[in-house]
C-alpha positions in Angstrom: -2.9 31.6 -11.0 -0.1 29.1 -9.2 -1.3 25.8 -8.5 -0.1 24.2 -5.3 1.9 21.2 -5.7 0.3 18.2 -3.5 2.0 17.1 -0.6 2.6 13.2 -1.2 4.2 11.0 1.5 3.8 7.1 1.2 5.6 5.6 4.3 6.3 2.2 3.6 7.3 -0.8 5.8 9.5 -2.3 3.0 12.6 -0.9 2.1 12.5 -1.9 -1.6 9.4 -3.7 -3.2 6.9 -1.2 -1.9 9.0 2.1 -2.6 10.1 0.7 -6.2 6.5 -0.1 -7.0 5.1 3.2 -5.5 7.7 5.4 -6.9 7.1 4.0 -10.4 3.4 4.6 -9.9 4.1 8.1 -9.0 6.3 8.8 -11.6 4.1 7.5 -14.4 1.5 10.1 -13.3 3.9 12.7 -13.4 5.1 13.3 -10.0 8.6 14.0 -9.2 8.4 15.2 -5.6 11.5 14.8 -3.3 10.9 11.8 -0.7 7.5 10.7 -2.0 8.1 7.3 -0.6 10.2 6.0 2.0 10.8 3.8 4.8 11.2 5.5 8.3 13.9 4.5 10.9 11.1 2.9 12.9 9.3 0.7 10.2 6.9 -1.3 12.5 3.4 -0.7 11.8 2.9 1.7 14.8 6.1 3.6 13.8 4.8 4.3 10.1 1.7 5.3 11.8 3.3 7.7 14.0 5.4 9.0 10.9 2.1 9.4 8.9 0.5 11.4 11.4 3.8 13.6 11.8 3.9 14.0 8.1 0.2 15.3 8.2 0.9 17.6 11.1 4.0 18.9 8.9 2.0 19.6 5.9 -0.7 21.4 7.9 2.1 23.6 9.5 3.4 24.4 5.8 -0.4 25.7 5.1 -0.9 23.0 2.6 -4.8 22.7 1.9 -5.9 19.3 3.1 -7.2 18.6 -0.2 -3.7 18.7 -1.7 -2.3 16.5 1.0 -2.2 12.6 0.2 -0.4 10.5 3.0 -0.4 6.6 3.3 0.8 4.5 5.8 1.7 1.3 3.8 2.3 -2.1 5.9 1.4 -5.5 6.2 0.4 -8.2 8.5 3.4 -10.7 8.7 3.8 -11.5 12.0 4.2 -7.8 13.3 2.7 -7.0 16.6 0.3 -4.0 17.2 -1.0 -3.9 13.6 -4.4 -3.5 15.1 -3.1 -0.6 17.1 -1.5 1.3 14.1 -4.5 0.8 12.0 -7.0 1.9 14.7 -4.5 5.2 15.2 -5.2 6.1 11.8 -8.9 5.4 11.7 -10.4 9.0 12.4 -7.5 10.8 10.4 -7.1 11.7 6.8 -4.3 9.3 6.2 -4.9 6.4 3.9 -4.1 3.1 5.5 -2.6 0.7 2.6 -2.7 -2.6 4.5 -2.1 -6.3 3.3 -2.3 -9.7 4.6 -0.3 -11.6 4.8 2.2 -9.3 3.0 2.3 -6.7 0.0 3.1 -10.0 -2.1 -0.7 -10.7 -1.9 -1.2 -7.4 -4.0 1.3 -8.4 -6.2 -0.3 -11.7 -6.8 -3.8 -9.8 -7.6 -2.1 -8.6 -10.8 -1.9 -12.1 -12.0 -5.3 -13.8 -10.7 -8.3 -13.1 -8.5 -7.6 -15.5 -5.5 -8.8 -16.0 -1.8 -6.6 -18.6 -0.9 -4.9 -17.9 2.7 -1.3 -17.9 2.9 0.6 -18.9 6.0 3.5 -16.5 5.5 5.0 -14.3 3.0 7.7 -17.0 1.6 4.5 -19.1 0.7 3.0 -16.2 -1.5 6.5 -15.5 -3.2 6.9 -19.1 -3.8 3.3 -19.2 -5.3 4.1 -16.3 -7.5 7.1 -18.0 -8.9 5.8 -21.1 -9.5 2.4 -19.7 -11.4 3.5 -16.5 -12.7 6.9 -14.9 -12.6 9.9 -17.4 -12.0 12.0 -14.1 -11.6 10.0 -12.5 -9.0 12.5 -11.1 -6.1 11.5 -8.6 -3.4 14.2 -6.1 -4.5 13.2 -6.0 -8.4 11.3 -3.1 -9.8 7.9 -4.4 -10.0 6.3 -1.2 -11.2 7.9 -1.5 -14.7 7.3 -5.3 -14.7 3.6 -4.9 -13.5 2.7 -1.7 -14.9 0.3 -2.9 -17.7 -1.4 -5.3 -15.0 -2.3 -2.6 -12.8 -5.8 -2.4 -14.1 -6.5 -6.3 -13.5 -5.2 -6.1 -9.9 -7.4 -3.2 -9.3 -10.4 -5.0 -10.8 -9.4 -8.5 -9.0 -9.2 -6.6 -5.6 -12.5 -4.5 -6.2 -14.2 -7.8 -7.0 -13.1 -9.9 -3.9 -14.0 -6.7 -2.0 -17.3 -6.6 -3.2 -18.0 -10.4 -2.9 -16.0 -11.2 0.0 -14.4 -8.6 2.4 -17.2 -6.3 2.6 -19.2 -9.2 4.1 -16.8 -10.3 6.5 -17.1 -9.0 10.2 -13.5 -9.5 11.3 -11.0 -6.9 11.4 -9.2 -6.7 8.2 -5.8 -7.7 10.3 -7.7 -11.0 10.7 -8.9 -11.5 7.2 -6.1 -13.9 5.2 -5.6 -12.8 2.3 -6.4 -9.2 2.3 -5.6 -5.9 0.7 -6.6 -2.5 0.3 -3.5 -1.0 -1.9 -5.9 -0.5 -5.0 -7.8 2.3 -2.9 -4.6 4.0 -2.4 -3.9 3.8 -6.1 -7.2 5.3 -6.9 -6.6 8.0 -4.5 -3.6 8.8 -6.2 -5.3 9.1 -9.6 -7.4 11.9 -8.2 -4.9 14.2 -6.8 
C-alpha cells in the first residue's frame, strides 16, 4: 500500500530566520519535500494569508486528503498593518497561524527563558537575546542547529505562559505583547 506524502507548506514573512529554523525542524523529522518553507512575493501578513489559502486550494485540487495537508501562515506583529485581518481571514480555515508579537525573536527567546516582559520592537528583543543568552545572535543564522536541543524548553515555556496568562487574556492576540503560538505549529508538525 502506498502512503501519501504529506503536503507541507510553511509560508513565512521572514526571508532567513523563520525559513532556516523551520527547514531545519522539518529535516530533523525526515521531511525532504521541495519548497516546504518559503517567503512569498507578497510577504505582508495579508499576502501570507492569501498565499496559504491558495496553497490549501492547490492541495485539494491535487486530491490530497485533508489530514495529509499541513499549511501554516507564519508572521509577526512588528509594525505591519492588516495583522488582525490576516488572522481573521484564516480563522475558519484548516490553516495554522503561527503568530508572534512583537516578532519571531520572542519565540527564540523562549528557548532560553520564560518571560512575559513586553518589548517595544524586534531590535529590543534581539539586543536582549545578545546581552543575556547568545552574544552571536543574528537574524540570518541557522537557528535550528543552534537551538534544536532547547526546543523542548521553548515549548514548555510557551505552554506554561499560555496556561497561566494568555488563556486568561481577553484581548486579541495581536494586542498581547509578548505573544507567540509557534509551539502549536511544532506540535502539529510532530503529528503529521
